[in-house]
One Martini backbone bead per residue (centre of mass of N, CA, C, O) as a GRO file, in nm:
protein
  400
    1MET     BB    1  10.158  13.326  16.830
    2GLU     BB    2   9.908  13.098  16.942
    3GLY     BB    3   9.703  12.860  16.929
    4GLY     BB    4   9.489  12.663  17.096
    5GLU     BB    5   9.702  12.399  17.046
    6GLY     BB    6   9.996  12.537  16.994
    7LYS     BB    7   9.973  12.643  16.708
    8THR     BB    8  10.112  12.804  16.471
    9ARG     BB    9  10.059  13.079  16.302
   10LEU     BB   10   9.928  13.130  15.978
   11VAL     BB   11  10.047  13.393  15.764
   12VAL     BB   12   9.936  13.596  15.483
   13ALA     BB   13  10.117  13.815  15.259
   14VAL     BB   14   9.984  14.048  15.016
   15VAL     BB   15  10.270  14.224  14.871
   16SER     BB   16  10.395  14.475  14.679
   17THR     BB   17  10.758  14.561  14.588
   18ASN     BB   18  10.769  14.800  14.346
   19ALA     BB   19  10.750  14.985  14.599
   20GLU     BB   20  10.827  15.146  14.883
   21VAL     BB   21  10.559  15.121  15.026
   22GLY     BB   22  10.554  14.815  15.033
   23ARG     BB   23  10.834  14.755  15.159
   24ALA     BB   24  10.769  14.910  15.428
   25GLU     BB   25  10.521  14.744  15.515
   26LEU     BB   26  10.664  14.473  15.518
   27ARG     BB   27  10.859  14.537  15.743
   28GLY     BB   28  10.641  14.578  15.957
   29ILE     BB   29  10.517  14.289  15.929
   30GLU     BB   30  10.772  14.116  15.994
   31ARG     BB   31  10.844  14.236  16.273
   32ALA     BB   32  10.570  14.177  16.410
   33ALA     BB   33  10.538  13.874  16.340
   34THR     BB   34  10.789  13.782  16.502
   35ARG     BB   35  10.690  13.881  16.780
   36ALA     BB   36  10.416  13.693  16.753
   37GLY     BB   37  10.506  13.400  16.630
   38TRP     BB   38  10.472  13.369  16.339
   39ALA     BB   39  10.400  13.229  16.017
   40LEU     BB   40  10.533  13.388  15.740
   41GLU     BB   41  10.385  13.445  15.424
   42THR     BB   42  10.497  13.572  15.103
   43ILE     BB   43  10.323  13.760  14.843
   44ASP     BB   44  10.447  13.880  14.525
   45PRO     BB   45  10.307  14.022  14.249
   46ALA     BB   46  10.569  14.137  14.116
   47GLN     BB   47  10.656  13.822  14.069
   48THR     BB   48  10.377  13.647  14.008
   49GLY     BB   49  10.137  13.809  13.971
   50LEU     BB   50   9.780  13.813  13.975
   51ASP     BB   51   9.802  13.521  13.964
   52LEU     BB   52   9.709  13.311  14.255
   53SER     BB   53   9.652  13.005  14.205
   54PRO     BB   54   9.926  12.862  14.295
   55VAL     BB   55   9.857  12.978  14.613
   56ALA     BB   56   9.579  12.881  14.722
   57PRO     BB   57   9.653  12.665  14.949
   58LEU     BB   58   9.795  12.875  15.128
   59ILE     BB   59   9.558  13.061  15.178
   60ALA     BB   60   9.357  12.841  15.284
   61ALA     BB   61   9.556  12.772  15.546
   62ALA     BB   62   9.507  13.040  15.674
   63ASP     BB   63   9.454  13.216  15.978
   64GLY     BB   64   9.560  13.480  15.812
   65VAL     BB   65   9.515  13.802  15.622
   66LEU     BB   66   9.720  14.014  15.415
   67VAL     BB   67   9.630  14.312  15.216
   68ARG     BB   68   9.744  14.512  14.927
   69GLY     BB   69   9.483  14.618  14.764
   70GLY     BB   70   9.198  14.578  14.588
   71PRO     BB   71   9.258  14.366  14.357
   72LYS     BB   72   9.380  14.166  14.557
   73VAL     BB   73   9.141  14.115  14.734
   74SER     BB   74   8.953  13.987  14.518
   75GLY     BB   75   9.154  13.749  14.457
   76VAL     BB   76   9.175  13.619  14.761
   77LEU     BB   77   8.890  13.559  14.876
   78PRO     BB   78   8.809  13.281  14.719
   79MET     BB   79   9.067  13.124  14.881
   80MET     BB   80   8.935  13.152  15.154
   81ARG     BB   81   8.826  13.062  15.430
   82PRO     BB   82   8.564  13.071  15.614
   83GLY     BB   83   8.632  13.322  15.859
   84THR     BB   84   8.902  13.448  15.773
   85PRO     BB   85   9.095  13.676  15.868
   86LEU     BB   86   9.107  14.023  15.746
   87VAL     BB   87   9.357  14.259  15.620
   88GLN     BB   88   9.346  14.583  15.486
   89MET     BB   89   9.560  14.787  15.262
   90ASP     BB   90   9.482  15.090  15.108
   91THR     BB   91   9.165  14.989  15.136
   92ASP     BB   92   8.792  14.997  15.124
   93PHE     BB   93   8.714  14.752  15.001
   94ALA     BB   94   8.400  14.565  14.957
   95PRO     BB   95   8.292  14.283  15.025
   96SER     BB   96   8.086  14.016  14.892
   97GLY     BB   97   7.888  13.797  15.020
   98LYS     BB   98   8.062  13.558  15.186
   99ALA     BB   99   8.313  13.742  15.225
  100ALA     BB  100   8.173  13.947  15.425
  101ASP     BB  101   8.201  13.733  15.685
  102SER     BB  102   8.482  13.823  15.733
  103PRO     BB  103   8.691  13.922  15.944
  104ARG     BB  104   8.767  14.282  15.942
  105GLY     BB  105   9.021  14.502  15.850
  106ILE     BB  106   9.158  14.846  15.830
  107VAL     BB  107   9.438  15.028  15.660
  108LEU     BB  108   9.474  15.374  15.654
  109CYS     BB  109   9.527  15.679  15.542
  110ASP     BB  110   9.575  16.015  15.668
  111HIS     BB  111   9.491  16.254  15.465
  112ASP     BB  112   9.447  16.508  15.639
  113ALA     BB  113   9.739  16.497  15.757
  114VAL     BB  114   9.881  16.537  15.494
  115ALA     BB  115   9.750  16.803  15.404
  116VAL     BB  116   9.838  16.972  15.650
  117ALA     BB  117  10.135  16.932  15.613
  118ALA     BB  118  10.166  17.055  15.336
  119ALA     BB  119  10.042  17.335  15.385
  120ASP     BB  120  10.243  17.419  15.618
  121GLU     BB  121  10.501  17.387  15.452
  122LEU     BB  122  10.423  17.590  15.213
  123LEU     BB  123  10.341  17.842  15.376
  124ALA     BB  124  10.639  17.884  15.494
  125LEU     BB  125  10.743  17.999  15.203
  126GLY     BB  126  10.566  18.255  15.102
  127ARG     BB  127  10.379  18.219  14.876
  128GLN     BB  128  10.129  18.338  14.653
  129CYS     BB  129  10.049  18.039  14.563
  130HIS     BB  130   9.831  17.736  14.559
  131VAL     BB  131   9.869  17.382  14.456
  132PHE     BB  132   9.678  17.104  14.327
  133VAL     BB  133   9.778  16.775  14.197
  134PRO     BB  134   9.620  16.523  14.058
  135ALA     BB  135   9.499  16.253  13.946
  136LEU     BB  136   9.352  16.140  13.674
  137ARG     BB  137   9.306  15.815  13.739
  138PRO     BB  138   9.178  15.780  13.994
  139ARG     BB  139   9.058  16.054  14.216
  140THR     BB  140   8.993  15.982  14.504
  141TRP     BB  141   9.256  15.983  14.677
  142THR     BB  142   9.328  16.284  14.601
  143ASP     BB  143   9.069  16.410  14.713
  144TYR     BB  144   9.141  16.354  15.011
  145ARG     BB  145   9.367  16.584  14.989
  146ALA     BB  146   9.257  16.837  14.847
  147LYS     BB  147   9.039  16.952  15.036
  148PRO     BB  148   9.213  17.008  15.297
  149PHE     BB  149   9.421  17.177  15.159
  150ILE     BB  150   9.253  17.409  15.050
  151ALA     BB  151   9.131  17.483  15.327
  152ARG     BB  152   9.397  17.557  15.467
  153ILE     BB  153   9.477  17.783  15.282
  154LEU     BB  154   9.226  17.967  15.300
  155ALA     BB  155   9.244  18.000  15.616
  156ALA     BB  156   9.528  18.168  15.557
  157GLY     BB  157   9.473  18.380  15.320
  158ARG     BB  158   9.522  18.210  15.050
  159GLU     BB  159   9.580  18.097  14.746
  160ALA     BB  160   9.383  17.843  14.566
  161PHE     BB  161   9.446  17.554  14.348
  162LEU     BB  162   9.284  17.320  14.108
  163TYR     BB  163   9.359  17.080  13.906
  164GLU     BB  164   9.212  16.999  13.580
  165PRO     BB  165   9.216  16.757  13.391
  166GLN     BB  166   9.207  16.715  13.016
  167THR     BB  167   9.286  16.413  13.034
  168GLU     BB  168   9.295  16.025  12.995
  169TRP     BB  169   9.594  15.955  12.843
  170GLY     BB  170   9.806  16.085  13.011
  171TRP     BB  171  10.099  16.267  13.087
  172ALA     BB  172  10.225  16.309  12.814
  173LYS     BB  173   9.965  16.492  12.724
  174GLU     BB  174   9.925  16.668  12.995
  175ARG     BB  175  10.182  16.842  13.038
  176ASP     BB  176  10.122  17.096  12.874
  177ALA     BB  177   9.856  17.172  13.014
  178LEU     BB  178   9.986  17.210  13.290
  179GLY     BB  179  10.204  17.411  13.220
  180GLY     BB  180  10.024  17.639  13.107
  181TRP     BB  181   9.854  17.678  13.364
  182LEU     BB  182  10.080  17.754  13.564
  183SER     BB  183  10.196  17.999  13.392
  184SER     BB  184   9.918  18.174  13.475
  185LEU     BB  185  10.017  18.203  13.757
  186PRO     BB  186  10.121  18.316  14.027
  187ARG     BB  187  10.428  18.443  14.138
  188PRO     BB  188  10.525  18.244  14.338
  189MET     BB  189  10.474  17.888  14.384
  190ALA     BB  190  10.291  17.619  14.540
  191ILE     BB  191  10.321  17.250  14.519
  192PHE     BB  192  10.079  16.980  14.559
  193ALA     BB  193  10.130  16.640  14.515
  194GLY     BB  194   9.972  16.340  14.569
  195ASN     BB  195  10.267  16.228  14.478
  196ASP     BB  196  10.576  16.149  14.351
  197LEU     BB  197  10.488  16.101  14.061
  198LEU     BB  198  10.344  16.366  14.028
  199ALA     BB  199  10.577  16.548  14.092
  200LYS     BB  200  10.746  16.461  13.850
  201PHE     BB  201  10.542  16.550  13.630
  202THR     BB  202  10.534  16.847  13.732
  203LEU     BB  203  10.832  16.914  13.675
  204GLY     BB  204  10.804  16.869  13.370
  205ALA     BB  205  10.589  17.083  13.318
  206CYS     BB  206  10.754  17.320  13.418
  207ARG     BB  207  10.972  17.293  13.208
  208SER     BB  208  10.799  17.310  12.949
  209ALA     BB  209  10.713  17.620  13.065
  210GLY     BB  210  10.965  17.770  13.197
  211LEU     BB  211  10.982  17.677  13.506
  212ASP     BB  212  11.137  17.727  13.791
  213VAL     BB  213  11.300  17.490  14.021
  214PRO     BB  214  11.195  17.683  14.291
  215ARG     BB  215  11.148  17.979  14.215
  216ASP     BB  216  10.849  17.953  14.075
  217ALA     BB  217  10.829  17.640  14.180
  218ALA     BB  218  10.725  17.455  14.438
  219ILE     BB  219  10.771  17.094  14.521
  220LEU     BB  220  10.538  16.846  14.674
  221GLY     BB  221  10.527  16.535  14.798
  222THR     BB  222  10.445  16.170  14.853
  223ASP     BB  223  10.634  15.891  15.038
  224ASP     BB  224  10.947  15.902  14.997
  225ASP     BB  225  11.066  15.792  14.714
  226GLY     BB  226  11.385  15.767  14.631
  227THR     BB  227  11.372  15.690  14.333
  228LEU     BB  228  11.218  15.945  14.253
  229CYS     BB  229  11.340  16.192  14.416
  230LEU     BB  230  11.652  16.132  14.305
  231SER     BB  231  11.582  16.150  13.971
  232THR     BB  232  11.595  16.459  13.999
  233THR     BB  233  11.618  16.814  13.876
  234PRO     BB  234  11.558  16.860  14.143
  235ALA     BB  235  11.498  16.727  14.422
  236LEU     BB  236  11.240  16.587  14.601
  237SER     BB  237  11.009  16.675  14.807
  238SER     BB  238  10.867  16.495  15.105
  239ILE     BB  239  10.627  16.303  15.264
  240ARG     BB  240  10.644  16.107  15.545
  241LEU     BB  241  10.530  15.787  15.606
  242ASP     BB  242  10.396  15.525  15.816
  243PHE     BB  243  10.450  15.230  15.678
  244GLU     BB  244  10.554  15.053  15.902
  245GLY     BB  245  10.325  15.114  16.089
  246ALA     BB  246  10.109  14.988  15.913
  247GLY     BB  247  10.208  14.700  15.930
  248ARG     BB  248  10.179  14.686  16.243
  249MET     BB  249   9.875  14.744  16.250
  250ALA     BB  250   9.787  14.501  16.084
  251VAL     BB  251   9.883  14.286  16.288
  252GLU     BB  252   9.728  14.381  16.534
  253ARG     BB  253   9.447  14.346  16.400
  254LEU     BB  254   9.472  14.055  16.332
  255ALA     BB  255   9.520  13.946  16.619
  256ALA     BB  256   9.241  14.039  16.720
  257LEU     BB  257   9.070  13.869  16.519
  258MET     BB  258   9.191  13.584  16.604
  259ALA     BB  259   9.105  13.605  16.915
  260ARG     BB  260   8.832  13.575  16.843
  261ARG     BB  261   8.534  13.459  16.838
  262LYS     BB  262   8.320  13.350  16.602
  263SER     BB  263   8.057  13.468  16.754
  264THR     BB  264   8.216  13.777  16.758
  265ARG     BB  265   8.163  13.899  16.493
  266PRO     BB  266   8.193  14.189  16.343
  267ALA     BB  267   7.973  14.387  16.170
  268ARG     BB  268   8.217  14.577  16.121
  269PRO     BB  269   8.497  14.720  16.022
  270THR     BB  270   8.791  14.819  16.130
  271ILE     BB  271   8.963  15.144  16.154
  272VAL     BB  272   9.296  15.243  16.075
  273ARG     BB  273   9.556  15.503  16.099
  274PHE     BB  274   9.809  15.651  15.921
  275GLY     BB  275  10.084  15.890  15.912
  276VAL     BB  276  10.306  16.138  15.987
  277VAL     BB  277  10.683  16.165  16.036
  278GLY     BB  278  10.770  16.373  15.799
  279ILE     BB  279  11.013  16.587  15.603
  280SER     BB  280  11.174  16.582  15.295
  281ARG     BB  281  11.418  16.824  15.218
  282ARG     BB  282  11.469  16.952  14.900
  283GLY     BB  283  11.524  17.128  14.600
  284SER     BB  284  11.211  17.186  14.536
  285THR     BB  285  11.198  17.383  14.825
  286ARG     BB  286  11.407  17.573  14.793
  287GLY     BB  287  11.461  17.945  14.899
  288GLY     BB  288  11.692  18.050  15.015
  289ALA     BB  289  11.971  18.251  14.975
  290ALA     BB  290  12.174  18.045  15.088
  291GLU     BB  291  12.057  17.815  14.867
  292THR     BB  292  12.148  17.906  14.565
  293ASP     BB  293  12.377  17.723  14.589
  294PRO     BB  294  12.412  17.416  14.455
  295ARG     BB  295  12.607  17.299  14.666
  296ILE     BB  296  12.440  17.336  14.907
  297ALA     BB  297  12.200  17.184  14.816
  298ALA     BB  298  12.353  16.914  14.785
  299GLY     BB  299  12.421  16.886  15.078
  300LEU     BB  300  12.137  16.887  15.202
  301ASP     BB  301  12.037  16.643  15.040
  302PHE     BB  302  12.254  16.440  15.148
  303ILE     BB  303  12.162  16.466  15.451
  304ALA     BB  304  11.864  16.389  15.411
  305ASP     BB  305  11.951  16.089  15.279
  306HIS     BB  306  12.202  16.011  15.520
  307HIS     BB  307  12.154  16.058  15.836
  308SER     BB  308  12.132  15.738  15.922
  309ASP     BB  309  12.435  15.736  15.900
  310PRO     BB  310  12.675  15.705  16.143
  311LEU     BB  311  12.925  15.785  15.926
  312LEU     BB  312  12.849  16.056  15.872
  313GLY     BB  313  13.036  16.332  15.729
  314VAL     BB  314  13.194  16.596  15.600
  315ARG     BB  315  13.343  16.459  15.362
  316ASP     BB  316  13.085  16.352  15.227
  317VAL     BB  317  12.942  16.621  15.179
  318ALA     BB  318  13.167  16.745  15.007
  319ALA     BB  319  13.163  16.539  14.784
  320ALA     BB  320  12.866  16.606  14.700
  321MET     BB  321  12.951  16.915  14.641
  322GLY     BB  322  13.242  16.920  14.490
  323THR     BB  323  13.445  16.963  14.736
  324GLY     BB  324  13.618  17.060  14.982
  325ARG     BB  325  13.613  17.082  15.316
  326ARG     BB  326  13.664  17.389  15.358
  327GLN     BB  327  13.464  17.492  15.137
  328ALA     BB  328  13.211  17.368  15.255
  329GLU     BB  329  13.224  17.517  15.532
  330ARG     BB  330  13.208  17.796  15.408
  331LEU     BB  331  12.945  17.770  15.253
  332PHE     BB  332  12.773  17.684  15.508
  333GLY     BB  333  12.792  17.955  15.669
  334SER     BB  334  12.536  18.093  15.516
  335THR     BB  335  12.324  17.910  15.702
  336GLY     BB  336  12.427  17.920  16.019
  337LYS     BB  337  12.583  17.634  15.981
  338THR     BB  338  12.720  17.353  16.022
  339ILE     BB  339  12.745  17.049  15.912
  340ARG     BB  340  12.708  16.904  16.175
  341GLN     BB  341  12.453  17.056  16.269
  342GLN     BB  342  12.282  16.961  16.026
  343ILE     BB  343  12.293  16.669  16.089
  344GLU     BB  344  12.172  16.684  16.373
  345ASP     BB  345  11.910  16.831  16.309
  346THR     BB  346  11.794  16.611  16.114
  347ARG     BB  347  11.795  16.379  16.319
  348MET     BB  348  11.605  16.530  16.531
  349GLU     BB  349  11.363  16.547  16.356
  350ARG     BB  350  11.322  16.237  16.339
  351VAL     BB  351  11.303  16.186  16.638
  352ARG     BB  352  11.048  16.341  16.699
  353SER     BB  353  10.868  16.186  16.512
  354LEU     BB  354  10.902  15.903  16.648
  355LEU     BB  355  10.818  15.980  16.931
  356ALA     BB  356  10.516  16.083  16.838
  357THR     BB  357  10.441  15.798  16.632
  358THR     BB  358  10.599  15.583  16.812
  359PRO     BB  359  10.700  15.301  17.025
  360LEU     BB  360  10.985  15.318  17.006
  361SER     BB  361  11.280  15.295  17.125
  362ILE     BB  362  11.561  15.466  17.186
  363ARG     BB  363  11.746  15.260  17.056
  364ALA     BB  364  11.591  15.237  16.781
  365ILE     BB  365  11.603  15.539  16.711
  366ALA     BB  366  11.910  15.566  16.710
  367GLU     BB  367  11.948  15.365  16.468
  368GLU     BB  368  11.751  15.520  16.266
  369CYS     BB  369  11.927  15.813  16.304
  370GLY     BB  370  12.254  15.777  16.361
  371PHE     BB  371  12.314  15.701  16.651
  372SER     BB  372  12.526  15.536  16.877
  373SER     BB  373  12.315  15.564  17.120
  374GLY     BB  374  12.064  15.570  17.360
  375PRO     BB  375  12.202  15.739  17.584
  376TYR     BB  376  12.298  15.972  17.400
  377LEU     BB  377  12.016  16.053  17.302
  378SER     BB  378  11.896  16.114  17.576
  379HIS     BB  379  12.091  16.338  17.642
  380LEU     BB  380  12.025  16.519  17.388
  381ILE     BB  381  11.723  16.555  17.449
  382LYS     BB  382  11.761  16.697  17.717
  383LYS     BB  383  11.929  16.930  17.605
  384ARG     BB  384  11.717  17.030  17.378
  385LEU     BB  385  11.420  16.987  17.530
  386GLY     BB  386  11.434  16.952  17.868
  387VAL     BB  387  11.365  16.652  17.841
  388SER     BB  388  11.279  16.346  17.844
  389PRO     BB  389  11.155  16.122  17.633
  390GLY     BB  390  10.909  16.037  17.812
  391GLU     BB  391  10.810  16.328  17.866
  392TRP     BB  392  10.767  16.416  17.578
  393ARG     BB  393  10.558  16.203  17.504
  394ARG     BB  394  10.349  16.280  17.715
  395GLU     BB  395  10.304  16.562  17.616
  396ARG     BB  396  10.214  16.493  17.330
  397ALA     BB  397   9.975  16.312  17.420
  398GLY     BB  398   9.818  16.556  17.568
  399GLN     BB  399   9.777  16.724  17.282
  400ASN     BB  400   9.587  16.478  17.133
   0.00000   0.00000   0.00000
């Protein structure tokens, strides 16, 4: 995207990459900025620290700025030229004073969609009661998820409980209180934690209270941060959010703001929301009788985490299960599927999510999901869903 005199747009993105959320959003930003023809400069507070004064000249020279997180927004604003378009990600922080005059867009998570996806996933487990575990402080963003989650559970005629933290001193002291409270609830239960870090803390609280996961308590997190989800035993199930899509939305919003004339500055910022693209099911929500064998659970977890690898095969899954190929196939027989069928089914679940929630081409989706080519995936979609990828997309769009 070029400026009025043919000058390439300079855009600065201030995004911390110390968590998978930021890394995924940055991938979306970089890909979309490349397509737009921008000169993109990235500032990573995870490396530079929150003191951005050394890069103030770069921010002042920018034609547009993308910032993730409220504290970073407040630090960047004084360095921007008046009227420079700004897009904020994952925060609705409102600038004041002269900074409020900058054309501004906001990209937020669709917390209602997250809550509904979590409730539906956990209701399908058929547990006796359902629990939401919020952040200690600040509570605001988890409250956005707690209220619709509880409402969805109650509407289904099931019991729902909201944990009220007992301390503000951190989870090390809160763990025993949470564990004791959970052990007083009807079992088996299903727990939705506000994000993956909370899910990990909740798993520790269950352990401290002698609750087995997933037999006594199934746990579901959000963000699908592999570093966290795969660091526990059992591995944590998690809702996958469209973080790359959020980065793309931010670029599209910034492009629209930069294309406006200065005299047509919007009176209030526009808000767009990104949502859910799927659920990574791992050991923390496994509950079927066929999955009680830890070797099968290990195989299912391995497939869930590596299905995008086009070279993934039966031998790889067997190695993850700690068995030979023949024994792995025999064990998997109790699930009603072969290992290859499970790999393909897992890939197709991801395909449907990407078709429904992104504008990616079939070729790009094939690469993302581990299929050999776009034409092969198109053939498989027609075989499985009965319609072409384009027809399925149009049908889904008509339902929304």
